[in-house]
matplotlib code that plots the C-alpha trace (Angstrom):
import matplotlib.pyplot as plt

x = [-45.3, -43.2, -39.4, -37.0, -33.4, -31.1, -27.5, -25.2, -21.9, -19.3, -19.6, -16.1, -12.9, -12.3, -9.8, -7.8, -5.3, -2.7, -1.2, -4.1, -2.9, -5.0, -4.4, -5.4, -4.7, -5.5, -8.9, -8.1, -5.3, -5.7, -8.3, -8.5, -10.7, -10.5, -13.5, -13.9, -10.8, -8.8, -8.9, -9.3, -9.2, -10.8, -10.4, -12.9, -14.0, -16.1, -17.8, -17.5, -15.9, -18.9, -20.7, -17.7, -17.4, -21.0, -20.9, -17.8, -19.2, -22.3, -20.2, -18.0, -21.1, -22.7, -19.4, -18.6, -22.0, -21.9, -18.4, -19.2, -22.0, -19.6, -21.0, -18.3, -14.7, -13.6, -10.6, -12.7, -15.3, -12.6, -11.5, -15.0, -15.1, -11.8, -12.9, -16.2, -14.3, -11.8, -14.4, -16.8, -14.3, -10.9, -11.9, -13.6, -10.6, -8.1, -9.9, -10.3, -6.6, -5.7, -8.1, -6.4, -3.2, -4.8, -4.0, -5.9, -8.8, -7.7, -9.4, -11.9, -12.9, -13.4, -15.4, -17.8, -18.1, -18.9, -21.3, -23.1, -23.6, -25.3, -27.4, -29.8, -29.2, -25.4, -26.1, -28.0, -25.2, -22.7, -25.0, -25.0, -21.2, -20.8, -23.2, -21.2, -24.2, -22.0, -18.3, -15.7, -15.8, -19.5, -19.3, -16.7, -18.3, -18.0, -21.7, -21.4, -18.2, -19.8, -22.9, -20.7, -18.7, -21.9, -23.3, -20.2, -19.9, -23.5, -22.8, -19.8, -21.8, -24.6, -24.2, -23.8, -26.9, -26.9, -25.1, -23.8, -21.1, -21.4, -18.6, -16.1]
y = [31.0, 31.4, 31.5, 31.1, 32.0, 29.7, 30.5, 27.6, 27.4, 24.8, 23.2, 21.7, 22.3, 20.5, 17.7, 16.7, 14.0, 13.8, 10.5, 8.3, 4.6, 2.2, -1.3, -4.5, -7.6, -11.3, -11.6, -15.0, -17.1, -20.6, -20.2, -16.4, -14.0, -10.2, -8.0, -4.3, -2.0, -4.9, -6.6, -3.6, 0.2, 2.4, 6.0, 8.0, 9.8, 6.7, 6.3, 2.5, 1.7, 0.9, -0.8, -3.0, -3.9, -4.9, -6.8, -8.7, -9.6, -11.0, -13.0, -14.4, -15.3, -17.1, -18.9, -20.2, -20.8, -24.6, -24.9, -22.7, -25.1, -28.1, -29.3, -28.2, -27.5, -24.1, -23.8, -24.6, -22.1, -19.4, -20.2, -19.6, -16.3, -15.2, -15.9, -14.0, -11.1, -10.9, -11.3, -8.7, -6.0, -6.3, -4.5, -1.6, -1.3, -1.3, 1.4, 3.5, 3.2, 4.1, 7.1, 8.2, 8.9, 12.0, 10.8, 12.2, 10.1, 7.4, 7.2, 4.5, 6.6, 9.7, 7.6, 6.2, 9.4, 11.6, 9.1, 8.8, 12.6, 12.3, 9.1, 8.1, 4.4, 4.8, 7.2, 4.3, 1.9, 4.3, 4.7, 0.9, 0.8, 3.9, 2.3, -0.9, -2.9, -4.1, -4.6, -3.1, -6.0, -5.7, -1.9, -2.0, -4.9, -4.8, -3.8, -0.9, 0.3, 0.0, 2.0, 4.7, 5.0, 5.3, 7.9, 10.0, 9.6, 10.7, 13.7, 14.7, 14.5, 16.7, 20.3, 22.9, 25.0, 28.4, 31.0, 28.5, 26.0, 22.3, 21.9, 20.3]
z = [3.4, 6.5, 6.2, 9.2, 9.1, 10.9, 11.9, 11.7, 13.6, 14.2, 17.6, 17.5, 15.6, 12.3, 12.6, 9.5, 9.0, 6.3, 7.4, 8.4, 8.5, 6.4, 7.7, 6.0, 8.1, 7.5, 9.4, 10.8, 12.3, 13.9, 16.6, 16.2, 14.2, 13.7, 12.9, 12.2, 12.5, 13.9, 10.5, 8.2, 8.6, 6.0, 5.0, 7.1, 4.0, 3.0, 6.4, 6.3, 9.6, 11.7, 8.8, 8.1, 11.8, 12.0, 8.7, 9.6, 13.1, 11.4, 8.9, 11.7, 13.8, 10.8, 9.9, 13.4, 14.9, 14.4, 15.6, 18.7, 19.5, 19.3, 16.0, 13.5, 12.8, 14.0, 11.7, 8.7, 9.8, 10.2, 6.7, 5.4, 7.4, 6.0, 2.4, 2.9, 4.5, 1.6, -1.1, 0.3, 1.4, -0.3, -3.6, -1.8, 0.6, -2.3, -4.1, -1.0, -0.2, -3.8, -3.7, -0.4, -2.3, -3.8, -7.3, -10.2, -11.6, -14.0, -17.4, -16.3, -13.3, -15.5, -17.9, -15.2, -13.2, -16.1, -17.6, -14.2, -14.2, -17.6, -17.4, -14.6, -15.1, -14.6, -11.7, -10.0, -10.9, -9.3, -6.2, -5.8, -5.9, -3.6, -1.2, -1.3, -2.6, -5.5, -5.7, -8.0, -10.5, -10.9, -11.0, -13.8, -15.8, -19.6, -20.0, -17.7, -19.3, -22.8, -21.6, -20.1, -23.3, -25.4, -23.0, -23.2, -27.0, -27.3, -25.1, -27.2, -30.4, -29.0, -30.1, -27.4, -26.6, -28.4, -26.3, -23.8, -23.3, -23.0, -20.4, -22.9]

ax = plt.figure().add_subplot(projection="3d")
ax.plot(x, y, z, "-o")
ax.set_aspect("equal")
plt.show()
Protein backbone atom coordinates (compact mmCIF):
# COMPACT_ATOMS: atom_id res chain seq x y z
CA UNK A 1 0.00 0.00 0.00
CA UNK A 2 1.31 3.42 -0.94
CA UNK A 3 0.31 6.44 1.17
CA UNK A 4 0.84 10.00 0.10
CA UNK A 5 0.64 12.97 2.41
CA UNK A 6 -0.99 16.06 1.00
CA UNK A 7 -0.70 19.49 2.55
CA UNK A 8 -3.84 21.55 2.13
CA UNK A 9 -3.86 25.29 2.37
CA UNK A 10 -6.40 27.98 1.78
CA UNK A 11 -5.98 29.70 -1.57
CA UNK A 12 -8.16 32.70 -0.69
CA UNK A 13 -9.36 34.30 2.53
CA UNK A 14 -12.65 33.15 4.07
CA UNK A 15 -15.47 35.57 3.55
CA UNK A 16 -18.29 35.62 6.09
CA UNK A 17 -21.43 37.67 6.11
CA UNK A 18 -23.61 38.41 9.09
CA UNK A 19 -26.22 40.51 7.34
CA UNK A 20 -26.82 38.82 3.97
CA UNK A 21 -30.12 40.04 2.53
CA UNK A 22 -32.63 37.36 1.57
CA UNK A 23 -35.10 38.79 -0.92
CA UNK A 24 -38.35 37.26 -2.08
CA UNK A 25 -40.09 39.17 -4.84
CA UNK A 26 -43.16 38.40 -6.89
CA UNK A 27 -41.65 36.64 -9.90
CA UNK A 28 -44.00 38.33 -12.38
CA UNK A 29 -45.71 41.57 -13.21
CA UNK A 30 -47.73 42.33 -16.35
CA UNK A 31 -45.39 41.60 -19.26
CA UNK A 32 -42.39 40.93 -16.98
CA UNK A 33 -40.85 37.86 -15.38
CA UNK A 34 -37.97 37.48 -12.93
CA UNK A 35 -35.76 34.42 -12.56
CA UNK A 36 -32.92 33.48 -10.23
CA UNK A 37 -31.73 36.03 -7.69
CA UNK A 38 -33.89 38.73 -9.26
CA UNK A 39 -36.93 36.84 -7.93
CA UNK A 40 -35.49 35.08 -4.90
CA UNK A 41 -32.16 35.14 -3.10
CA UNK A 42 -31.22 32.24 -0.89
CA UNK A 43 -28.84 31.82 1.99
CA UNK A 44 -25.50 30.75 0.44
CA UNK A 45 -25.29 27.94 3.02
CA UNK A 46 -27.76 25.86 1.00
CA UNK A 47 -26.05 26.33 -2.37
CA UNK A 48 -29.32 26.75 -4.24
CA UNK A 49 -28.77 30.00 -6.16
CA UNK A 50 -27.60 28.62 -9.52
CA UNK A 51 -30.01 25.71 -9.34
CA UNK A 52 -32.99 27.96 -8.62
CA UNK A 53 -31.92 30.30 -11.44
CA UNK A 54 -31.77 27.44 -13.95
CA UNK A 55 -34.99 25.84 -12.70
CA UNK A 56 -36.92 29.11 -12.80
CA UNK A 57 -35.59 29.84 -16.30
CA UNK A 58 -36.85 26.44 -17.44
CA UNK A 59 -40.28 26.97 -15.81
CA UNK A 60 -40.53 30.39 -17.46
CA UNK A 61 -39.56 29.05 -20.89
CA UNK A 62 -42.08 26.22 -20.61
CA UNK A 63 -44.84 28.56 -19.43
CA UNK A 64 -44.42 31.26 -22.09
CA UNK A 65 -43.32 29.20 -25.11
CA UNK A 66 -46.73 29.25 -26.79
CA UNK A 67 -47.26 32.96 -26.07
CA UNK A 68 -43.79 33.80 -27.36
CA UNK A 69 -44.63 31.99 -30.59
CA UNK A 70 -47.78 34.10 -30.93
CA UNK A 71 -50.16 31.27 -30.02
CA UNK A 72 -51.12 32.11 -26.46
CA UNK A 73 -51.79 34.69 -23.78
CA UNK A 74 -48.60 36.08 -22.23
CA UNK A 75 -50.23 37.30 -19.01
CA UNK A 76 -51.90 33.92 -18.52
CA UNK A 77 -48.58 32.18 -19.15
CA UNK A 78 -46.86 34.44 -16.62
CA UNK A 79 -49.55 33.55 -14.07
CA UNK A 80 -48.75 29.87 -14.63
CA UNK A 81 -45.02 30.61 -14.20
CA UNK A 82 -45.63 32.60 -10.98
CA UNK A 83 -47.72 29.74 -9.54
CA UNK A 84 -45.03 27.17 -10.38
CA UNK A 85 -42.28 29.39 -8.94
CA UNK A 86 -44.22 29.94 -5.73
CA UNK A 87 -45.25 26.29 -5.33
CA UNK A 88 -41.77 24.89 -5.96
CA UNK A 89 -39.59 27.39 -4.07
CA UNK A 90 -41.56 29.28 -1.41
CA UNK A 91 -41.44 26.58 1.29
CA UNK A 92 -37.72 25.98 0.91
CA UNK A 93 -37.02 29.72 0.90
CA UNK A 94 -39.09 30.31 4.03
CA UNK A 95 -37.28 27.55 5.90
CA UNK A 96 -33.87 28.78 4.74
CA UNK A 97 -34.69 32.34 5.80
CA UNK A 98 -35.94 31.06 9.16
CA UNK A 99 -32.77 28.99 9.63
CA UNK A 100 -30.64 32.05 8.80
CA UNK A 101 -31.83 33.72 12.01
CA UNK A 102 -29.57 31.30 13.97
CA UNK A 103 -32.46 30.22 16.12
CA UNK A 104 -32.32 26.89 17.94
CA UNK A 105 -33.97 23.89 16.32
CA UNK A 106 -37.68 23.67 17.03
CA UNK A 107 -39.17 20.41 18.42
CA UNK A 108 -40.23 19.12 14.98
CA UNK A 109 -36.76 19.73 13.53
CA UNK A 110 -35.13 17.98 16.51
CA UNK A 111 -37.53 15.07 16.04
CA UNK A 112 -36.80 14.67 12.32
CA UNK A 113 -33.04 15.28 12.49
CA UNK A 114 -32.47 12.88 15.39
CA UNK A 115 -34.63 10.18 13.81
CA UNK A 116 -32.79 10.55 10.49
CA UNK A 117 -29.53 9.87 12.32
CA UNK A 118 -31.00 6.61 13.65
CA UNK A 119 -33.01 5.25 10.72
CA UNK A 120 -31.90 4.71 7.11
CA UNK A 121 -35.37 5.27 5.68
CA UNK A 122 -35.71 8.63 7.44
CA UNK A 123 -32.15 9.53 6.43
CA UNK A 124 -33.18 9.00 2.78
CA UNK A 125 -36.32 11.06 3.40
CA UNK A 126 -34.19 13.87 4.85
CA UNK A 127 -31.82 13.59 1.87
CA UNK A 128 -34.75 14.02 -0.53
CA UNK A 129 -35.80 17.13 1.36
CA UNK A 130 -32.27 18.55 1.68
CA UNK A 131 -31.75 17.96 -2.05
CA UNK A 132 -35.00 19.80 -2.70
CA UNK A 133 -36.53 16.75 -4.39
CA UNK A 134 -39.52 17.08 -2.05
CA UNK A 135 -40.95 20.15 -0.40
CA UNK A 136 -41.46 20.97 3.29
CA UNK A 137 -45.07 19.73 3.37
CA UNK A 138 -44.12 16.32 2.01
CA UNK A 139 -41.08 16.22 4.28
CA UNK A 140 -43.24 16.88 7.35
CA UNK A 141 -46.18 14.70 6.34
CA UNK A 142 -48.00 12.81 9.13
CA UNK A 143 -46.54 9.43 8.15
CA UNK A 144 -42.95 10.74 8.32
CA UNK A 145 -43.61 12.45 11.67
CA UNK A 146 -45.15 9.26 13.09
CA UNK A 147 -42.20 7.18 11.87
CA UNK A 148 -39.71 9.66 13.35
CA UNK A 149 -41.57 9.56 16.66
CA UNK A 150 -41.52 5.75 16.68
CA UNK A 151 -37.80 5.66 15.85
CA UNK A 152 -36.94 8.08 18.63
CA UNK A 153 -39.20 6.30 21.17
CA UNK A 154 -37.59 2.99 20.26
CA UNK A 155 -34.16 4.58 20.74
CA UNK A 156 -35.11 5.90 24.19
CA UNK A 157 -36.39 2.47 25.21
CA UNK A 158 -33.16 0.74 24.16
CA UNK A 159 -30.79 0.28 27.11
CA UNK A 160 -27.37 1.90 26.84
CA UNK A 161 -24.45 -0.41 26.03
CA UNK A 162 -22.50 -1.61 29.07
CA UNK A 163 -19.78 0.85 30.01
CA UNK A 164 -20.94 3.47 27.50
CA UNK A 165 -23.47 6.18 27.08
CA UNK A 166 -26.34 6.35 24.66
CA UNK A 167 -26.12 10.11 24.11
CA UNK A 168 -29.26 10.97 26.07
